[in-house]
C-alpha positions in Angstrom: 0.1 -0.2 -0.2 3.2 2.5 0.4 4.4 1.5 -2.8 0.9 2.1 -4.2 0.5 5.7 -2.3 4.0 6.5 -3.7 3.1 5.5 -7.5 0.2 8.3 -7.1 2.3 11.2 -5.3 5.2 10.7 -8.2 2.3 10.5 -10.8 0.5 13.9 -9.6 3.7 15.4 -9.3 4.7 14.5 -13.5 1.2 14.9 -14.5 1.4 18.8 -12.9 3.9 20.0 -15.2 2.5 19.6 -18.6 0.7 22.6 -19.4 0.9 22.1 -23.0 -1.0 18.5 -22.6 -3.9 17.7 -24.2 -4.2 14.1 -23.1 -1.9 12.4 -20.6 -3.0 8.6 -19.6 -1.2 5.9 -18.1 -1.7 2.3 -18.0 -0.4 0.5 -14.6 0.9 -3.3 -15.6 -0.5 -5.6 -12.9 2.4 -6.6 -10.4 4.9 -5.4 -12.5 4.6 -8.2 -15.4 4.5 -7.1 -18.7 2.8 -10.4 -20.7 3.1 -9.6 -24.4 -1.0 -9.9 -24.7 -1.2 -7.0 -22.7 -1.2 -4.3 -25.2 -2.2 -1.0 -23.3 -4.8 1.3 -26.0 -5.1 4.9 -25.3 -7.2 6.7 -26.9 -8.0 10.5 -27.4 -9.7 13.1 -29.1 -8.1 15.5 -31.3 -9.8 18.8 -32.8 -7.7 20.9 -34.2 -5.2 19.4 -37.0 -4.0 22.3 -38.2 -2.1 22.3 -34.7 1.0 20.1 -34.6 1.4 17.7 -31.5 4.5 16.0 -29.7 3.4 12.2 -28.9 5.3 11.1 -25.9 6.1 7.3 -24.0 5.5 8.0 -20.3 7.1 4.4 -18.8 7.7 3.8 -14.8 9.8 1.2 -14.2 11.8 -0.3 -11.0 15.3 -0.4 -11.0 15.1 -4.3 -10.7 14.4 -4.1 -14.3 16.8 -6.4 -15.9 17.3 -4.3 -19.1 19.1 -1.3 -20.2 16.8 -1.2 -23.1 12.7 -1.6 -24.0 11.8 -2.8 -27.3 8.0 -1.3 -27.7 5.7 -1.6 -31.1 3.0 1.0 -31.2 0.0 1.4 -33.2 -1.9 4.4 -34.1 -5.4 4.0 -35.2 -7.9 6.3 -36.6 -11.3 6.4 -35.1 -12.2 3.4 -37.1 -9.8 1.1 -36.3 -7.7 2.0 -39.2 -3.8 1.5 -39.1 -2.1 4.5 -39.9 0.8 3.4 -38.4 2.6 1.0 -36.6 6.4 1.1 -35.6 8.9 -0.5 -33.0 10.9 2.1 -30.8 13.8 1.5 -28.4 13.5 3.2 -25.8 17.0 3.6 -23.6 15.7 3.5 -20.0 19.9 2.9 -18.2 23.3 4.0 -19.6 24.4 0.5 -21.4 28.1 0.9 -20.2 27.3 2.4 -16.2 23.8 1.2 -15.4 22.9 4.4 -14.3 19.3 4.8 -14.9 17.8 7.6 -17.1 14.7 9.7 -16.3 13.4 11.3 -12.5 13.8 8.8 -9.7 12.6 8.3 -6.7 13.5 5.4 -4.4 14.0 2.4 -6.7 11.3 4.2 -8.8 12.1 6.0 -12.3 9.8 7.6 -14.8 10.3 8.8 -18.3 9.2 10.7 -21.1 10.3 9.6 -24.5 9.7 11.5 -27.6 7.7 9.1 -29.8 6.7 11.5 -32.4 7.5 15.4 -33.2 5.5 17.8 -34.7 2.9 15.2 -36.1 -0.3 16.6 -37.4 -3.0 14.0 -37.3 -5.0 14.0 -40.8 -8.3 14.4 -39.7 -10.2 15.7 -36.2 -11.6 12.5 -34.7 -10.5 10.0 -32.4 -7.3 8.6 -32.6 -6.1 5.0 -30.8 -2.4 4.9 -29.6 -1.7 1.2 -28.6 1.8 -0.2 -27.1 3.2 -3.7 -27.0 6.5 -4.7 -25.4 8.9 -6.2 -27.8 11.2 -7.8 -25.7 10.4 -11.2 -26.2 10.6 -12.3 -22.5 7.0 -13.5 -21.6 6.2 -11.6 -19.0 8.8 -8.7 -18.5 9.4 -7.5 -15.3 9.4 -4.3 -13.6 7.8 -2.5 -15.8 5.1 -0.8 -13.4 3.1 1.2 -15.8 3.2 2.6 -19.6 1.5 5.3 -20.9 1.4 8.5 -23.6 1.2 12.0 -23.6 0.0 14.4 -26.6 1.3 17.9 -26.3 0.5 20.6 -28.0 3.8 21.5 -30.5 5.4 25.2 -29.8 4.5 27.1 -32.8 7.5 27.9 -34.8 6.3 31.5 -35.1 
């Protein structure tokens, strides 16, 4: 219970900083065991397609995570479920040589925010869904505590 309180505190602390965010959501990974079949989905609404957006991965892991990196496959779909894009991304959670964790840490928990797409223009207004699947070939992948996305209005170039 103490650990859950800490996770909620960190989420509130980190969440209070995103002034340009139009969407931010996390899904907790039950018992820190991320099964390949568990592919969290995040559905959000885009009203202004003239506005560019930055999309980020949000990730929380414990220091006990056994790798320096994390491979994820992401799928972006429109309101009709039509896949707009899918891509495999590598996120670097720790320095490969020293093992020093990247991200913001408190105790043995580390939060990461990785740029997924920069200055992206959505094709039309409406709902979009981003689905994320771990691609580490370890099932379950241990010590990943939550995954999510943030969609922010990109700073204007003017």
